[in-house]
ZADO-1210 file (C-alpha; in nm, 4 decimals, padded with zeros to 6 digits):
<atoms>
<atom x="-02.6907" y="00.2725" z="02.3675" code="MET" pos="1"/>
<atom x="-02.8537" y="-00.0410" z="02.4851" code="SER" pos="2"/>
<atom x="-02.6644" y="-00.3376" z="02.4389" code="ARG" pos="3"/>
<atom x="-02.9817" y="-00.4908" z="02.2662" code="ARG" pos="4"/>
<atom x="-03.0056" y="-00.2116" z="01.9834" code="LEU" pos="5"/>
<atom x="-02.6248" y="-00.2217" z="01.9568" code="SER" pos="6"/>
<atom x="-02.6849" y="-00.5995" z="01.8446" code="PHE" pos="7"/>
<atom x="-03.0013" y="-00.5023" z="01.6363" code="ILE" pos="8"/>
<atom x="-02.7653" y="-00.2118" z="01.4177" code="LEU" pos="9"/>
<atom x="-02.4829" y="-00.4185" z="01.3752" code="SER" pos="10"/>
<atom x="-02.6913" y="-00.7209" z="01.2152" code="PHE" pos="11"/>
<atom x="-02.8290" y="-00.4280" z="01.0092" code="ALA" pos="12"/>
<atom x="-02.5120" y="-00.3114" z="00.8832" code="LEU" pos="13"/>
<atom x="-02.3983" y="-00.6826" z="00.8039" code="ILE" pos="14"/>
<atom x="-02.7237" y="-00.7432" z="00.6193" code="HIS" pos="15"/>
<atom x="-02.7428" y="-00.3748" z="00.4399" code="ALA" pos="16"/>
<atom x="-02.3453" y="-00.4086" z="00.3467" code="ILE" pos="17"/>
<atom x="-02.3661" y="-00.7582" z="00.2294" code="SER" pos="18"/>
<atom x="-02.6449" y="-00.6526" z="00.0308" code="PHE" pos="19"/>
<atom x="-02.4642" y="-00.3883" z="-00.1322" code="GLY" pos="20"/>
<atom x="-02.1458" y="-00.5473" z="-00.2027" code="VAL" pos="21"/>
<atom x="-02.2226" y="-00.6248" z="-00.5737" code="ALA" pos="22"/>
<atom x="-02.2724" y="-00.2348" z="-00.6526" code="ARG" pos="23"/>
<atom x="-01.9724" y="-00.0893" z="-00.8437" code="SER" pos="24"/>
<atom x="-01.8068" y="00.1093" z="-00.5878" code="GLN" pos="25"/>
<atom x="-01.7109" y="-00.1184" z="-00.2770" code="THR" pos="26"/>
<atom x="-01.5204" y="00.0265" z="00.0436" code="PHE" pos="27"/>
<atom x="-01.3476" y="-00.2086" z="00.2500" code="TYR" pos="28"/>
<atom x="-01.2554" y="-00.1197" z="00.6401" code="PHE" pos="29"/>
<atom x="-00.9593" y="-00.2518" z="00.8421" code="ASN" pos="30"/>
<atom x="-01.1969" y="-00.4345" z="01.0800" code="ASP" pos="31"/>
<atom x="-01.3602" y="-00.6347" z="00.8119" code="GLY" pos="32"/>
<atom x="-01.6677" y="-00.4755" z="00.7252" code="ARG" pos="33"/>
<atom x="-01.7816" y="-00.3097" z="00.3762" code="LYS" pos="34"/>
<atom x="-02.0090" y="-00.0899" z="00.2206" code="ALA" pos="35"/>
<atom x="-02.0893" y="00.0043" z="-00.1120" code="SER" pos="36"/>
<atom x="-02.2219" y="00.3027" z="-00.3317" code="MET" pos="37"/>
<atom x="-02.4761" y="00.4440" z="-00.4130" code="PRO" pos="38"/>
<atom x="-02.6662" y="00.3057" z="-00.0450" code="GLU" pos="39"/>
<atom x="-02.3290" y="00.4100" z="00.1282" code="ALA" pos="40"/>
<atom x="-02.2766" y="00.8133" z="00.0750" code="ARG" pos="41"/>
<atom x="-01.9050" y="01.0297" z="00.0856" code="VAL" pos="42"/>
<atom x="-01.9321" y="01.3397" z="00.3796" code="GLN" pos="43"/>
<atom x="-01.6006" y="01.5136" z="00.4087" code="GLY" pos="44"/>
<atom x="-01.3535" y="01.2380" z="00.5576" code="ASN" pos="45"/>
<atom x="-01.6065" y="01.0242" z="00.6163" code="ASN" pos="46"/>
<atom x="-01.8642" y="00.7139" z="00.4671" code="ILE" pos="47"/>
<atom x="-02.1883" y="00.7626" z="00.6094" code="ILE" pos="48"/>
<atom x="-02.3849" y="00.3866" z="00.5680" code="VAL" pos="49"/>
<atom x="-02.7870" y="00.4243" z="00.6121" code="PRO" pos="50"/>
<atom x="-02.9323" y="00.1329" z="00.8144" code="LEU" pos="51"/>
<atom x="-03.2908" y="-00.0170" z="00.8689" code="LYS" pos="52"/>
<atom x="-03.3688" y="-00.1423" z="01.2007" code="LEU" pos="53"/>
<atom x="-03.4541" y="-00.5173" z="01.1993" code="ALA" pos="54"/>
<atom x="-03.7900" y="-00.5626" z="01.2830" code="GLY" pos="55"/>
<atom x="-03.9237" y="-00.2011" z="01.2246" code="THR" pos="56"/>
<atom x="-04.0832" y="-00.1142" z="00.8764" code="ASP" pos="57"/>
<atom x="-03.9876" y="00.2471" z="00.8717" code="GLY" pos="58"/>
<atom x="-03.7012" y="00.2670" z="01.1389" code="GLY" pos="59"/>
<atom x="-03.3687" y="00.3532" z="01.0041" code="SER" pos="60"/>
<atom x="-03.0645" y="00.4761" z="01.1570" code="ALA" pos="61"/>
<atom x="-02.6990" y="00.5673" z="00.9777" code="GLU" pos="62"/>
<atom x="-02.3343" y="00.4717" z="01.0993" code="ILE" pos="63"/>
<atom x="-02.0168" y="00.6785" z="01.0336" code="THR" pos="64"/>
<atom x="-01.7395" y="00.5317" z="00.8876" code="LEU" pos="65"/>
<atom x="-01.4293" y="00.6882" z="00.8858" code="SER" pos="66"/>
<atom x="-01.2227" y="00.6870" z="00.5209" code="ILE" pos="67"/>
<atom x="-00.8656" y="00.6665" z="00.7234" code="SER" pos="68"/>
<atom x="-01.0195" y="00.3336" z="00.8510" code="SER" pos="69"/>
<atom x="-01.0383" y="00.2278" z="00.5046" code="LEU" pos="70"/>
<atom x="-00.8222" y="-00.1165" z="00.4001" code="ASN" pos="71"/>
<atom x="-00.8745" y="-00.0940" z="00.0140" code="HIS" pos="72"/>
<atom x="-01.1631" y="00.0162" z="-00.2256" code="ILE" pos="73"/>
<atom x="-01.3029" y="-00.1215" z="-00.5529" code="GLU" pos="74"/>
<atom x="-01.4035" y="00.1391" z="-00.8030" code="TRP" pos="75"/>
<atom x="-01.4064" y="00.0587" z="-01.1335" code="PRO" pos="76"/>
<atom x="-01.1873" y="00.2332" z="-01.4199" code="THR" pos="77"/>
<atom x="-01.3263" y="00.5968" z="-01.4403" code="PRO" pos="78"/>
<atom x="-01.3969" y="00.5743" z="-01.8544" code="PRO" pos="79"/>
<atom x="-01.2985" y="00.9921" z="-01.8556" code="VAL" pos="80"/>
<atom x="-00.9243" y="00.8713" z="-01.7796" code="ILE" pos="81"/>
<atom x="-00.8622" y="00.6603" z="-02.1063" code="ALA" pos="82"/>
<atom x="-01.0853" y="00.9583" z="-02.3054" code="GLU" pos="83"/>
<atom x="-00.8009" y="01.2087" z="-02.1328" code="ALA" pos="84"/>
<atom x="-00.5250" y="00.9847" z="-02.2211" code="GLU" pos="85"/>
<atom x="-00.6675" y="00.9710" z="-02.5863" code="ALA" pos="86"/>
<atom x="-00.6870" y="01.3389" z="-02.5447" code="ASP" pos="87"/>
<atom x="-00.2852" y="01.3587" z="-02.5024" code="LEU" pos="88"/>
<atom x="-00.1765" y="01.1109" z="-02.7629" code="LYS" pos="89"/>
<atom x="-00.3955" y="01.3190" z="-02.9904" code="ALA" pos="90"/>
<atom x="-00.1729" y="01.6083" z="-02.9025" code="GLY" pos="91"/>
<atom x="-00.4896" y="01.7881" z="-02.7067" code="LYS" pos="92"/>
<atom x="-00.3450" y="01.8477" z="-02.3333" code="PRO" pos="93"/>
<atom x="-00.5414" y="02.1252" z="-02.2629" code="ALA" pos="94"/>
<atom x="-00.8871" y="01.8415" z="-02.3230" code="ASP" pos="95"/>
<atom x="-00.7165" y="01.5997" z="-02.1044" code="ALA" pos="96"/>
<atom x="-00.6740" y="01.8699" z="-01.8511" code="LEU" pos="97"/>
<atom x="-01.0374" y="01.9466" z="-01.8530" code="LYS" pos="98"/>
<atom x="-01.1649" y="01.5751" z="-01.8648" code="LYS" pos="99"/>
<atom x="-00.9221" y="01.4359" z="-01.5797" code="ILE" pos="100"/>
<atom x="-01.0003" y="01.7172" z="-01.3045" code="ASP" pos="101"/>
<atom x="-01.3516" y="01.5776" z="-01.2184" code="ALA" pos="102"/>
<atom x="-01.1845" y="01.2136" z="-01.1177" code="ILE" pos="103"/>
<atom x="-00.9270" y="01.3681" z="-00.9378" code="LEU" pos="104"/>
<atom x="-01.1903" y="01.5676" z="-00.7560" code="THR" pos="105"/>
<atom x="-01.4215" y="01.2678" z="-00.7019" code="GLU" pos="106"/>
<atom x="-01.1158" y="01.0455" z="-00.5582" code="GLN" pos="107"/>
<atom x="-00.9471" y="01.3006" z="-00.3824" code="GLU" pos="108"/>
<atom x="-01.0542" y="01.1795" z="-00.0501" code="PRO" pos="109"/>
<atom x="-00.9339" y="00.8361" z="-00.1534" code="PHE" pos="110"/>
<atom x="-00.5851" y="00.9294" z="-00.2943" code="ARG" pos="111"/>
<atom x="-00.3646" y="00.7225" z="-00.0666" code="GLU" pos="112"/>
<atom x="-00.5868" y="00.4165" z="-00.0094" code="ILE" pos="113"/>
<atom x="-00.5313" y="00.1102" z="-00.2257" code="PRO" pos="114"/>
<atom x="-00.7602" y="00.0825" z="-00.5199" code="GLY" pos="115"/>
<atom x="-00.7914" y="00.4251" z="-00.5640" code="SER" pos="116"/>
<atom x="-00.7791" y="00.5862" z="-00.9094" code="TRP" pos="117"/>
<atom x="-00.6451" y="00.9363" z="-00.8065" code="TRP" pos="118"/>
<atom x="-00.2582" y="00.8263" z="-00.8945" code="ASN" pos="119"/>
<atom x="-00.3640" y="00.7792" z="-01.2304" code="GLN" pos="120"/>
<atom x="-00.5715" y="01.0916" z="-01.2888" code="GLY" pos="121"/>
<atom x="-00.3092" y="01.2839" z="-01.1488" code="ALA" pos="122"/>
<atom x="-00.0200" y="01.1767" z="-01.3617" code="VAL" pos="123"/>
<atom x="-00.2627" y="01.2915" z="-01.6660" code="VAL" pos="124"/>
<atom x="-00.2965" y="01.6282" z="-01.5117" code="LYS" pos="125"/>
<atom x="00.0330" y="01.6307" z="-01.4372" code="ALA" pos="126"/>
<atom x="00.1942" y="01.5372" z="-01.8082" code="VAL" pos="127"/>
<atom x="-00.1102" y="01.8079" z="-01.9424" code="ALA" pos="128"/>
<atom x="00.0135" y="02.0664" z="-01.7307" code="LEU" pos="129"/>
<atom x="00.3666" y="02.0222" z="-01.8619" code="ALA" pos="130"/>
<atom x="00.3132" y="01.9738" z="-02.2398" code="ARG" pos="131"/>
<atom x="00.0740" y="02.3303" z="-02.1806" code="LEU" pos="132"/>
<atom x="00.3873" y="02.4707" z="-02.0514" code="GLY" pos="133"/>
<atom x="00.2781" y="02.4791" z="-01.6977" code="LYS" pos="134"/>
<atom x="00.6020" y="02.3006" z="-01.5420" code="THR" pos="135"/>
<atom x="00.5361" y="02.4758" z="-01.1950" code="VAL" pos="136"/>
<atom x="00.1971" y="02.3304" z="-01.1365" code="ASP" pos="137"/>
<atom x="00.3046" y="01.9918" z="-01.3046" code="ALA" pos="138"/>
<atom x="00.5763" y="01.9768" z="-01.0261" code="ASP" pos="139"/>
<atom x="00.2657" y="02.0703" z="-00.7664" code="VAL" pos="140"/>
<atom x="00.1028" y="01.7634" z="-00.8950" code="MET" pos="141"/>
<atom x="00.4459" y="01.5274" z="-00.8732" code="LEU" pos="142"/>
<atom x="00.5180" y="01.6327" z="-00.5520" code="GLU" pos="143"/>
<atom x="00.1447" y="01.5717" z="-00.3996" code="ARG" pos="144"/>
<atom x="00.1927" y="01.2054" z="-00.6210" code="MET" pos="145"/>
<atom x="00.5324" y="01.1309" z="-00.4220" code="ARG" pos="146"/>
<atom x="00.3454" y="01.1758" z="-00.0869" code="ARG" pos="147"/>
<atom x="00.0323" y="00.9685" z="-00.1949" code="SER" pos="148"/>
<atom x="00.3276" y="00.6700" z="-00.2760" code="LYS" pos="149"/>
<atom x="00.2224" y="00.6759" z="-00.6620" code="ALA" pos="150"/>
<atom x="00.4411" y="00.4238" z="-00.8550" code="PRO" pos="151"/>
<atom x="00.7692" y="00.5407" z="-00.9459" code="SER" pos="152"/>
<atom x="00.6771" y="00.5151" z="-01.3390" code="ASP" pos="153"/>
<atom x="00.4282" y="00.7323" z="-01.3193" code="ASP" pos="154"/>
<atom x="00.5508" y="00.9811" z="-01.1441" code="VAL" pos="155"/>
<atom x="00.8876" y="00.9229" z="-01.3708" code="SER" pos="156"/>
<atom x="00.6541" y="00.9699" z="-01.6673" code="ARG" pos="157"/>
<atom x="00.5051" y="01.3189" z="-01.5479" code="GLY" pos="158"/>
<atom x="00.9076" y="01.4365" z="-01.4759" code="GLU" pos="159"/>
<atom x="00.9916" y="01.3355" z="-01.8604" code="MET" pos="160"/>
<atom x="00.6752" y="01.5672" z="-01.9748" code="ALA" pos="161"/>
<atom x="00.8777" y="01.8667" z="-01.8203" code="ILE" pos="162"/>
<atom x="01.1732" y="01.7374" z="-01.9558" code="VAL" pos="163"/>
<atom x="01.0276" y="01.7353" z="-02.3056" code="THR" pos="164"/>
<atom x="00.8871" y="02.0716" z="-02.2403" code="GLN" pos="165"/>
<atom x="01.2072" y="02.2053" z="-02.1392" code="LEU" pos="166"/>
<atom x="01.3868" y="02.1010" z="-02.4289" code="MET" pos="167"/>
<atom x="01.0773" y="02.2381" z="-02.6380" code="SER" pos="168"/>
<atom x="01.1220" y="02.5806" z="-02.4944" code="ALA" pos="169"/>
<atom x="01.5642" y="02.5692" z="-02.5573" code="GLY" pos="170"/>
<atom x="01.6134" y="02.5540" z="-02.1913" code="LYS" pos="171"/>
<atom x="01.8972" y="02.2530" z="-02.2741" code="ILE" pos="172"/>
<atom x="02.0723" y="02.2586" z="-01.9493" code="ASP" pos="173"/>
<atom x="01.7842" y="02.2751" z="-01.7485" code="ALA" pos="174"/>
<atom x="01.6516" y="01.9642" z="-01.9412" code="ALA" pos="175"/>
<atom x="01.9695" y="01.8224" z="-01.8908" code="LYS" pos="176"/>
<atom x="01.9808" y="01.8643" z="-01.4688" code="ILE" pos="177"/>
<atom x="01.6589" y="01.7212" z="-01.4621" code="ARG" pos="178"/>
<atom x="01.7298" y="01.4516" z="-01.6451" code="MET" pos="179"/>
<atom x="02.0306" y="01.3317" z="-01.4422" code="GLU" pos="180"/>
<atom x="01.8061" y="01.3300" z="-01.1061" code="LYS" pos="181"/>
<atom x="01.5331" y="01.0973" z="-01.2981" code="ILE" pos="182"/>
<atom x="01.7959" y="00.8703" z="-01.4421" code="GLU" pos="183"/>
<atom x="01.9459" y="00.8062" z="-01.1154" code="ALA" pos="184"/>
<atom x="01.6083" y="00.6416" z="-00.9562" code="THR" pos="185"/>
<atom x="01.4491" y="00.5328" z="-01.2477" code="ALA" pos="186"/>
<atom x="01.4347" y="00.1168" z="-01.2684" code="THR" pos="187"/>
<atom x="01.1481" y="-00.0063" z="-01.4631" code="ASP" pos="188"/>
<atom x="01.1662" y="-00.0522" z="-01.8297" code="ASP" pos="189"/>
<atom x="00.8719" y="00.2126" z="-01.8967" code="ALA" pos="190"/>
<atom x="01.0869" y="00.5153" z="-01.6964" code="SER" pos="191"/>
<atom x="01.4170" y="00.3487" z="-01.8895" code="LEU" pos="192"/>
<atom x="01.2859" y="00.3680" z="-02.2094" code="ALA" pos="193"/>
<atom x="01.1656" y="00.7463" z="-02.1995" code="ALA" pos="194"/>
<atom x="01.4710" y="00.8353" z="-02.0828" code="ILE" pos="195"/>
<atom x="01.6788" y="00.6464" z="-02.3427" code="ALA" pos="196"/>
<atom x="01.4500" y="00.9068" z="-02.6144" code="VAL" pos="197"/>
<atom x="01.4492" y="01.2152" z="-02.4202" code="THR" pos="198"/>
<atom x="01.8647" y="01.1599" z="-02.4099" code="LYS" pos="199"/>
<atom x="01.8610" y="01.1366" z="-02.7285" code="GLY" pos="200"/>
<atom x="01.6384" y="01.3971" z="-02.8188" code="LYS" pos="201"/>
<atom x="01.9063" y="01.6227" z="-02.6390" code="ILE" pos="202"/>
<atom x="02.1986" y="01.4706" z="-02.7907" code="LEU" pos="203"/>
<atom x="02.0851" y="01.5397" z="-03.0945" code="GLU" pos="204"/>
<atom x="01.9925" y="01.9048" z="-03.0323" code="LYS" pos="205"/>
<atom x="02.3365" y="01.9023" z="-02.9200" code="ALA" pos="206"/>
<atom x="02.4857" y="01.7822" z="-03.2381" code="GLY" pos="207"/>
<atom x="02.5935" y="01.4508" z="-03.1215" code="GLN" pos="208"/>
<atom x="02.4179" y="01.2366" z="-03.3753" code="ALA" pos="209"/>
<atom x="02.6570" y="00.9035" z="-03.2689" code="GLU" pos="210"/>
<atom x="02.5486" y="00.9333" z="-02.9153" code="ASP" pos="211"/>
<atom x="02.1975" y="00.9977" z="-02.9950" code="ALA" pos="212"/>
<atom x="02.1683" y="00.7102" z="-03.2089" code="LEU" pos="213"/>
<atom x="02.3020" y="00.4629" z="-02.9099" code="LEU" pos="214"/>
<atom x="02.0350" y="00.6195" z="-02.6770" code="SER" pos="215"/>
<atom x="01.7600" y="00.5523" z="-02.9423" code="TYR" pos="216"/>
<atom x="01.8731" y="00.2209" z="-03.0304" code="LEU" pos="217"/>
<atom x="01.8529" y="00.1017" z="-02.6200" code="ARG" pos="218"/>
<atom x="01.4501" y="00.1181" z="-02.7015" code="VAL" pos="219"/>
<atom x="01.4444" y="-00.1667" z="-02.9278" code="PRO" pos="220"/>
<atom x="01.7266" y="-00.3582" z="-02.7885" code="VAL" pos="221"/>
<atom x="01.6501" y="-00.3570" z="-02.4009" code="PHE" pos="222"/>
<atom x="01.2781" y="-00.2468" z="-02.3357" code="TYR" pos="223"/>
<atom x="01.1413" y="-00.3966" z="-02.7553" code="PRO" pos="224"/>
<atom x="00.8168" y="-00.3936" z="-02.5332" code="THR" pos="225"/>
<atom x="00.7633" y="-00.0733" z="-02.4292" code="GLU" pos="226"/>
<atom x="00.6115" y="00.0439" z="-02.7577" code="GLU" pos="227"/>
<atom x="00.4826" y="00.3492" z="-02.6596" code="GLU" pos="228"/>
<atom x="00.8384" y="00.5259" z="-02.6810" code="GLN" pos="229"/>
<atom x="00.9024" y="00.2497" z="-02.9918" code="MET" pos="230"/>
<atom x="00.7654" y="00.5426" z="-03.2324" code="PRO" pos="231"/>
<atom x="00.9616" y="00.8445" z="-03.1302" code="ALA" pos="232"/>
<atom x="01.2977" y="00.5681" z="-03.1006" code="ALA" pos="233"/>
<atom x="01.3044" y="00.4661" z="-03.4515" code="LEU" pos="234"/>
<atom x="01.2218" y="00.7928" z="-03.5804" code="LEU" pos="235"/>
<atom x="01.4975" y="00.9339" z="-03.3639" code="GLY" pos="236"/>
<atom x="01.7510" y="00.6639" z="-03.4642" code="ALA" pos="237"/>
<atom x="01.6402" y="00.7327" z="-03.8710" code="ALA" pos="238"/>
<atom x="01.7442" y="01.0965" z="-03.8359" code="ARG" pos="239"/>
<atom x="02.0925" y="00.9696" z="-03.6240" code="ALA" pos="240"/>
<atom x="02.1462" y="00.7542" z="-03.9259" code="TYR" pos="241"/>
<atom x="02.0868" y="01.0100" z="-04.2087" code="LYS" pos="242"/>
<atom x="02.3094" y="01.2747" z="-04.0221" code="GLN" pos="243"/>
<atom x="02.5724" y="01.0063" z="-03.9722" code="LEU" pos="244"/>
<atom x="02.5310" y="00.9057" z="-04.3824" code="GLY" pos="245"/>
<atom x="02.4029" y="00.6104" z="-04.3191" code="ASP" pos="246"/>
<atom x="02.1097" y="00.6063" z="-04.5656" code="TYR" pos="247"/>
<atom x="02.0444" y="00.2503" z="-04.5902" code="ALA" pos="248"/>
<atom x="02.0044" y="00.1971" z="-04.1704" code="ARG" pos="249"/>
<atom x="01.8041" y="00.5149" z="-04.2252" code="ALA" pos="250"/>
<atom x="01.5388" y="00.3923" z="-04.4912" code="THR" pos="251"/>
<atom x="01.5500" y="00.0267" z="-04.3042" code="SER" pos="252"/>
<atom x="01.4344" y="00.1989" z="-03.9857" code="THR" pos="253"/>
<atom x="01.1794" y="00.4407" z="-04.1153" code="ILE" pos="254"/>
<atom x="01.0334" y="00.1292" z="-04.3276" code="GLU" pos="255"/>
<atom x="00.9944" y="-00.0605" z="-03.9531" code="THR" pos="256"/>
<atom x="00.8595" y="00.2893" z="-03.8099" code="LEU" pos="257"/>
<atom x="00.5928" y="00.3264" z="-04.0969" code="THR" pos="258"/>
<atom x="00.4817" y="-00.0820" z="-04.1055" code="THR" pos="259"/>
<atom x="00.4927" y="-00.1509" z="-03.7190" code="ARG" pos="260"/>
<atom x="00.2999" y="00.2264" z="-03.6165" code="PHE" pos="261"/>
<atom x="00.1680" y="00.3434" z="-03.9133" code="PRO" pos="262"/>
<atom x="-00.1004" y="00.5353" z="-03.7245" code="LYS" pos="263"/>
<atom x="00.1842" y="00.7126" z="-03.5317" code="SER" pos="264"/>
<atom x="00.2401" y="01.0723" z="-03.5177" code="PRO" pos="265"/>
<atom x="00.6029" y="00.9196" z="-03.5707" code="GLU" pos="266"/>
<atom x="00.5224" y="00.7466" z="-03.8913" code="ALA" pos="267"/>
<atom x="00.3482" y="01.0632" z="-04.0385" code="ALA" pos="268"/>
<atom x="00.6569" y="01.2720" z="-04.0063" code="GLN" pos="269"/>
<atom x="00.8713" y="01.0004" z="-04.1474" code="ALA" pos="270"/>
<atom x="00.6491" y="01.0087" z="-04.4472" code="LYS" pos="271"/>
<atom x="00.6601" y="01.4172" z="-04.4665" code="GLY" pos="272"/>
</atoms>
């Protein structure tokens, strides 16, 4: 390629890329270049950027940029992630699984690139698989998340879903073993709150009401902002109080639950 043509192509690339920055999905490369969809397209492990040759009416060319040379991407939050999360909260893991697979396929080439939504979709899939009793498949997703350097709290969330499933299946010893491994590495509040609730359930099943109560109470005492785990912690604490004969505190805890989280499944259980 001549120097003049190379210069023209470079100029055209800058023009085409800069013109597309406002698009919804933007790729940022290590050498400072950017490309936006839909002009750019993903093909295998590459991003193909169409170019118009300067000074011509119909001439065009393409430049191929490797996905591995990406620095980061800007990708608006896919609505399907929130929809799948809502399905999980509604107790519909099969529906969540169907919805999330599409985003995982789309984000697969970018799973290790900062800005990708692959990990957020992967944890939804891991949780859905665990709740459907497919713990082996859930473990496979978690291992892929670790290799993609997923946030520790996302990995812990998937792990806790497997522990909960093992408990539901009556495999308490297996649940305890997994719990110990998770507890040894968890550091973020979200994971620690989830661990406290799950440990409370394990202790409760083992007939250790006092220890279960102490575990449940760790959430409101040490992790008061972790509202995702709060309803389960309050309901568990209320059950433990009843088992210990402290009906006044049990009633007070139920009132807190139904007042703060009136639409939660735990509030419905408490009223029932």
